[in-house]
C-alpha positions as CSV (number, residue, x, y, z in Angstrom):
1,M,-6.6,42.3,54.0
2,T,-9.2,39.7,52.1
3,D,-8.9,42.0,49.5
4,N,-5.2,41.1,49.1
5,R,-5.6,37.3,49.6
6,G,-8.6,37.6,47.0
7,E,-5.9,39.5,44.3
8,G,-3.3,37.2,44.8
9,L,-5.7,34.4,44.3
10,E,-7.2,35.9,41.3
11,Q,-3.6,36.3,40.1
12,R,-2.6,32.8,40.7
13,R,-5.9,31.6,38.7
14,R,-4.8,33.8,35.9
15,R,-1.2,32.7,35.9
16,L,-2.4,28.7,36.0
17,A,-4.9,29.2,33.0
18,A,-2.0,31.0,30.9
19,E,0.1,28.1,31.9
20,L,-2.6,25.5,31.3
21,A,-3.0,27.0,27.7
22,E,0.6,26.8,26.9
23,R,0.8,23.4,27.6
24,K,-2.7,22.5,25.8
25,R,-0.9,24.1,22.8
26,D,2.2,22.7,23.3
27,T,0.8,19.0,23.3
28,G,-1.5,20.2,20.1
29,I,1.9,20.5,18.5
30,E,3.4,17.4,19.7
31,E,0.4,15.7,18.6
32,A,0.2,16.8,15.3
33,A,4.4,16.1,14.9
34,E,3.6,12.4,16.1
35,K,0.4,12.4,13.4
36,S,2.9,13.2,10.9
37,A,5.6,11.0,11.7
38,E,3.2,7.9,11.9
39,Q,2.1,9.1,8.1
40,S,5.8,9.1,7.2
41,R,6.7,5.6,8.9
42,K,3.6,4.2,7.1
43,G,4.8,5.5,3.7
44,Y,8.1,4.6,4.2
45,A,6.7,0.6,4.8
46,Q,4.4,1.1,1.6
47,A,7.2,1.7,0.0
48,M,9.4,-1.0,1.1
49,K,6.5,-3.7,0.8
50,L,5.9,-2.5,-3.1
51,S,9.9,-2.6,-4.2
52,S,10.3,-5.9,-2.1
53,E,7.6,-7.3,-4.4
54,F,8.5,-5.6,-7.6
55,I,12.0,-6.7,-6.7
56,S,11.3,-10.6,-5.7
57,A,9.1,-11.4,-8.7
58,I,11.8,-10.0,-11.3
59,V,14.5,-12.2,-9.3
60,V,11.9,-15.3,-9.6
61,G,11.9,-14.4,-13.4
62,A,15.4,-14.5,-14.0
63,I,15.7,-17.7,-11.8
64,L,13.1,-19.6,-13.6
65,G,14.4,-18.5,-16.8
66,Y,18.0,-19.5,-15.6
67,L,16.8,-23.1,-14.9
68,F,14.8,-23.3,-17.6
69,D,17.9,-22.6,-20.1
70,R,20.1,-24.8,-18.3
71,F,17.4,-27.9,-18.5
72,V,16.6,-27.1,-21.9
73,G,19.6,-25.5,-23.6
74,T,17.6,-22.5,-25.3
75,A,20.6,-20.2,-24.2
76,P,19.5,-16.7,-23.3
77,W,16.1,-17.1,-24.9
78,G,14.6,-18.3,-22.0
79,M,16.1,-16.3,-19.8
80,I,15.0,-13.1,-21.8
81,V,11.5,-14.1,-21.9
82,F,11.1,-15.2,-17.8
83,L,12.7,-12.2,-16.9
84,L,10.5,-9.8,-19.1
85,L,7.2,-12.1,-17.6
86,G,9.0,-11.5,-14.4
87,F,8.8,-7.7,-14.8
88,C,5.3,-7.9,-16.1
89,A,4.3,-10.2,-12.7
90,G,6.0,-7.5,-10.3
91,V,4.3,-4.5,-12.1
92,L,1.1,-5.9,-11.8
93,N,2.0,-6.9,-8.1
94,V,3.0,-3.4,-7.7
95,L,0.0,-2.0,-8.8
96,R,-2.7,-4.2,-7.4
97,S,-0.8,-3.6,-4.0
98,A,-1.1,0.2,-4.4
99,G,-5.0,0.0,-5.5
100,M,-4.1,0.8,-9.2
101,V,-5.9,-2.5,-10.5
102,S,-8.8,-3.6,-8.9
103,A,-11.0,-6.4,-9.2
104,P,-13.6,-6.4,-12.1
105,H,-17.1,-5.2,-11.3
106,P,-19.4,-8.1,-10.0
107,A,-21.6,-7.1,-13.1
108,D,-18.7,-7.6,-15.5
109,R,-18.1,-10.7,-14.0
110,A,-21.5,-11.9,-13.9
111,A,-21.6,-11.1,-17.9
112,R,-18.6,-12.9,-18.5
113,A,-19.8,-15.7,-17.0
114,K,-23.0,-15.6,-19.0
115,N,-21.0,-15.0,-21.8
116,E,-18.7,-18.3,-21.3
117,R,-21.5,-20.4,-20.7
118,Q,-23.4,-19.6,-23.9
119,D,-20.4,-20.4,-25.7
120,G,-19.8,-23.7,-24.1
121,D,-23.8,-24.3,-25.0
122,S,-22.8,-23.2,-28.7
123,R,-19.9,-25.6,-28.4
124,S,-21.7,-28.6,-27.4
125,D,-24.5,-28.0,-29.8
126,Q,-21.7,-28.1,-32.7
127,R,-20.4,-31.7,-31.5
Protein backbone atom coordinates (compact mmCIF):
# COMPACT_ATOMS: atom_id res chain seq x y z
CA MET A 1 0.00 0.00 0.00
CA THR A 2 2.79 2.42 0.71
CA ASP A 3 4.32 1.65 -2.69
CA ASN A 4 1.11 2.71 -4.49
CA ARG A 5 0.85 5.84 -2.41
CA GLY A 6 4.53 6.64 -3.01
CA GLU A 7 4.04 6.06 -6.72
CA GLY A 8 0.97 8.32 -6.77
CA LEU A 9 2.89 11.08 -5.01
CA GLU A 10 5.75 10.74 -7.47
CA GLN A 11 3.33 11.04 -10.42
CA ARG A 12 1.72 14.11 -8.86
CA ARG A 13 5.15 15.65 -8.27
CA ARG A 14 6.15 15.06 -11.91
CA ARG A 15 2.83 16.48 -13.14
CA LEU A 16 3.21 19.57 -10.93
CA ALA A 17 6.82 20.02 -12.08
CA ALA A 18 5.67 19.83 -15.70
CA GLU A 19 2.89 22.39 -15.05
CA LEU A 20 5.33 24.73 -13.33
CA ALA A 21 7.77 24.48 -16.22
CA GLU A 22 4.95 25.25 -18.66
CA ARG A 23 3.84 28.28 -16.64
CA LYS A 24 7.42 29.57 -16.42
CA ARG A 25 7.72 29.25 -20.19
CA ASP A 26 4.40 31.06 -20.71
CA THR A 27 5.45 33.78 -18.27
CA GLY A 28 8.73 34.22 -20.16
CA ILE A 29 6.83 34.60 -23.42
CA GLU A 30 4.48 37.16 -21.83
CA GLU A 31 7.43 39.12 -20.41
CA ALA A 32 9.13 39.16 -23.80
CA ALA A 33 5.93 40.39 -25.44
CA GLU A 34 5.58 43.12 -22.80
CA LYS A 35 9.17 44.26 -23.36
CA SER A 36 8.55 44.41 -27.09
CA ALA A 37 5.37 46.42 -26.57
CA GLU A 38 7.19 48.79 -24.21
CA GLN A 39 9.93 49.39 -26.78
CA SER A 40 7.27 50.05 -29.40
CA ARG A 41 5.56 52.60 -27.14
CA LYS A 42 8.86 54.33 -26.46
CA GLY A 43 9.59 54.52 -30.18
CA TYR A 44 6.14 55.92 -30.90
CA ALA A 45 6.54 58.55 -28.17
CA GLN A 46 9.95 59.56 -29.55
CA ALA A 47 8.52 59.85 -33.07
CA MET A 48 5.68 62.05 -31.84
CA LYS A 49 8.11 64.27 -29.94
CA LEU A 50 10.42 64.69 -32.92
CA SER A 51 7.62 65.37 -35.38
CA SER A 52 5.95 67.92 -33.10
CA GLU A 53 9.27 69.76 -32.60
CA PHE A 54 9.84 69.87 -36.35
CA ILE A 55 6.35 71.04 -37.23
CA SER A 56 6.25 73.64 -34.45
CA ALA A 57 9.52 75.20 -35.62
CA ILE A 58 8.16 75.52 -39.16
CA VAL A 59 4.86 76.99 -37.93
CA VAL A 60 6.66 79.53 -35.73
CA GLY A 61 8.87 80.51 -38.68
CA ALA A 62 5.82 80.95 -40.91
CA ILE A 63 3.99 83.07 -38.32
CA LEU A 64 7.04 85.26 -37.73
CA GLY A 65 7.49 85.67 -41.49
CA TYR A 66 3.84 86.64 -41.93
CA LEU A 67 4.04 89.18 -39.12
CA PHE A 68 7.30 90.56 -40.48
CA ASP A 69 5.73 90.97 -43.94
CA ARG A 70 2.64 92.53 -42.43
CA PHE A 71 4.49 95.20 -40.44
CA VAL A 72 7.42 95.92 -42.79
CA GLY A 73 5.57 95.43 -46.10
CA THR A 74 8.04 93.12 -47.80
CA ALA A 75 5.36 90.97 -49.43
CA PRO A 76 6.59 87.38 -49.82
CA TRP A 77 10.24 87.75 -48.83
CA GLY A 78 9.89 87.82 -45.06
CA MET A 79 7.64 84.77 -45.18
CA ILE A 80 10.07 82.89 -47.41
CA VAL A 81 13.13 83.73 -45.31
CA PHE A 82 11.52 83.01 -41.96
CA LEU A 83 9.93 79.82 -43.26
CA LEU A 84 13.35 78.57 -44.36
CA LEU A 85 14.84 79.62 -41.01
CA GLY A 86 12.04 77.74 -39.24
CA PHE A 87 12.73 74.68 -41.36
CA CYS A 88 16.45 74.82 -40.51
CA ALA A 89 15.68 75.31 -36.82
CA GLY A 90 13.29 72.34 -36.94
CA VAL A 91 15.90 70.09 -38.52
CA LEU A 92 18.48 71.18 -35.95
CA ASN A 93 16.03 70.54 -33.09
CA VAL A 94 15.26 67.06 -34.40
CA LEU A 95 18.94 66.24 -34.78
CA ARG A 96 19.67 67.46 -31.26
CA SER A 97 16.76 65.50 -29.78
CA ALA A 98 17.76 62.36 -31.64
CA GLY A 99 21.31 62.72 -30.36
CA MET A 100 22.85 63.15 -33.80
CA VAL A 101 24.28 66.58 -33.01
CA SER A 102 26.10 66.78 -29.73
CA ALA A 103 27.70 69.53 -27.77
CA PRO A 104 31.29 70.33 -28.68
CA HIS A 105 34.05 68.45 -26.92
CA PRO A 106 35.39 70.29 -23.84
CA ALA A 107 38.85 70.55 -25.44
CA ASP A 108 37.31 72.19 -28.51
CA ARG A 109 35.44 74.65 -26.30
CA ALA A 110 38.63 75.51 -24.42
CA ALA A 111 40.55 76.04 -27.67
CA ARG A 112 37.77 78.26 -29.03
CA ALA A 113 37.71 80.31 -25.82
CA LYS A 114 41.50 80.69 -25.95
CA ASN A 115 41.32 81.87 -29.57
CA GLU A 116 38.59 84.37 -28.71
CA ARG A 117 40.68 85.74 -25.83
CA GLN A 118 43.71 86.09 -28.11
CA ASP A 119 41.59 87.86 -30.73
CA GLY A 120 40.26 90.18 -28.04
CA ASP A 121 43.79 90.97 -26.84
CA SER A 122 45.01 91.71 -30.36
CA ARG A 123 42.03 94.00 -30.98
CA SER A 124 42.73 95.94 -27.79
CA ASP A 125 46.40 96.29 -28.80
CA GLN A 126 45.32 97.79 -32.14
CA ARG A 127 43.26 100.47 -30.43
